[in-house]
C-alpha positions as CSV (number, residue, x, y, z in Angstrom):
1,Q,-6.0,-19.5,2.8
2,V,-4.0,-16.4,2.1
3,Q,-5.9,-13.1,2.1
4,L,-4.7,-9.5,1.9
5,A,-7.6,-7.2,2.7
6,E,-7.1,-3.5,1.9
7,S,-9.3,-0.8,3.4
8,G,-9.4,2.9,3.8
9,G,-9.9,4.1,0.2
10,A,-12.3,7.0,-0.3
11,L,-13.1,10.1,-2.3
12,V,-11.2,13.1,-0.8
13,Q,-10.4,16.7,-1.8
14,P,-7.0,17.8,-2.9
15,G,-4.7,18.5,0.0
16,R,-6.4,16.1,2.4
17,S,-5.1,12.9,3.9
18,L,-6.0,9.2,4.0
19,R,-4.7,6.2,5.6
20,L,-4.9,2.8,3.9
21,S,-4.6,-0.5,5.8
22,C,-3.9,-4.0,4.6
23,A,-4.5,-6.9,6.9
24,A,-2.8,-10.1,6.0
25,L,-4.3,-13.5,6.9
26,G,-2.8,-16.9,6.3
27,I,0.9,-15.9,6.0
28,I,3.8,-15.6,8.4
29,F,3.8,-11.9,8.2
30,N,7.3,-11.3,9.4
31,N,8.8,-13.3,6.5
32,Y,7.3,-10.9,3.9
33,R,8.3,-7.6,2.4
34,M,5.2,-5.6,2.1
35,R,4.5,-3.2,-0.7
36,W,1.8,-0.8,-1.8
37,Y,1.3,-0.4,-5.6
38,R,-1.2,1.7,-7.4
39,Q,-2.8,1.7,-10.8
40,A,-4.4,4.7,-12.4
41,P,-6.8,4.5,-15.3
42,G,-4.9,3.8,-18.5
43,K,-1.6,3.5,-16.7
44,E,0.6,0.6,-15.6
45,R,0.7,-0.5,-12.0
46,E,3.5,1.3,-10.2
47,L,5.3,0.7,-6.9
48,V,4.5,3.3,-4.3
49,A,6.3,2.2,-1.2
50,S,7.8,-0.9,0.4
51,I,8.8,-2.0,3.9
52,T,10.8,-5.0,5.0
53,S,10.1,-7.0,8.1
54,S,13.0,-5.2,9.8
55,G,11.6,-1.8,8.8
56,K,13.7,-0.8,5.8
57,I,11.6,1.5,3.7
58,D,11.6,2.8,0.1
59,Y,9.3,5.2,-1.7
60,A,8.6,6.2,-5.2
61,D,9.9,9.7,-6.0
62,S,6.3,10.8,-6.7
63,V,5.2,10.2,-3.1
64,S,8.4,10.7,-1.1
65,G,7.8,13.2,1.6
66,R,4.0,12.9,1.4
67,F,3.3,9.2,2.0
68,T,4.5,7.1,4.9
69,I,4.5,3.3,5.0
70,S,4.5,1.4,8.2
71,R,3.8,-2.1,9.5
72,D,2.6,-3.6,12.7
73,N,3.9,-7.1,12.8
74,A,1.9,-8.0,15.9
75,K,-1.3,-7.2,13.9
76,N,-0.2,-8.5,10.5
77,T,-1.0,-5.2,9.0
78,V,0.7,-2.7,6.8
79,Y,-0.4,0.9,6.5
80,L,0.0,3.7,4.0
81,Q,-0.5,7.2,5.4
82,M,-1.1,9.6,2.5
83,N,-0.8,13.3,3.0
84,S,-1.2,16.3,0.7
85,L,-3.1,14.2,-1.8
86,N,-3.5,15.5,-5.4
87,S,-5.4,14.4,-8.4
88,E,-2.4,12.4,-9.7
89,D,-2.7,10.1,-6.6
90,T,-6.1,8.9,-7.9
91,A,-5.8,5.2,-8.4
92,V,-6.6,1.8,-7.2
93,Y,-4.1,0.9,-4.4
94,Y,-3.0,-2.6,-4.0
95,C,-1.3,-4.4,-1.2
96,N,1.5,-6.9,-2.0
97,A,3.3,-9.4,0.1
98,R,6.5,-11.0,-1.2
99,W,8.8,-13.6,0.4
100,E,11.7,-13.4,-1.9
101,S,13.6,-16.5,-0.9
102,E,10.6,-18.8,-1.2
103,R,9.2,-17.0,-4.3
104,R,5.9,-16.5,-2.7
105,E,3.8,-13.5,-3.6
106,Y,0.3,-12.4,-2.9
107,W,-1.9,-9.5,-3.9
108,G,-4.9,-7.8,-2.4
109,R,-8.0,-6.9,-4.5
110,G,-7.3,-3.2,-4.2
111,T,-9.0,-0.1,-2.7
112,Q,-10.0,2.9,-4.7
113,V,-8.6,6.3,-3.9
114,T,-10.1,9.3,-5.7
115,V,-8.8,12.8,-5.2
116,S,-11.1,15.4,-6.6
117,S,-12.7,18.7,-5.6
């Protein structure tokens, strides 16, 4: 059974940092591009960052320079280091795994990040 388990969400003050983790079970991790999405209240889900198995990385403009995505293929885990957080980063953050050629895609249940003073 496939499972993507996010962790690390919390309530933090503006300017602080958080690191999210997503542990993948039941998939061949190296075959999957891993992504972080987020969805704020009343807004559509948006792509935050992605990383291929070979380490190619892309970021949304809104987080570039503040967030860092990384993956540990030995631990089947993807991370999102978030620095200089502000209120616009408040959202539920979701982990996504996609194997393009096999059309396989999985989602985690999300972890809440709230940035507030």
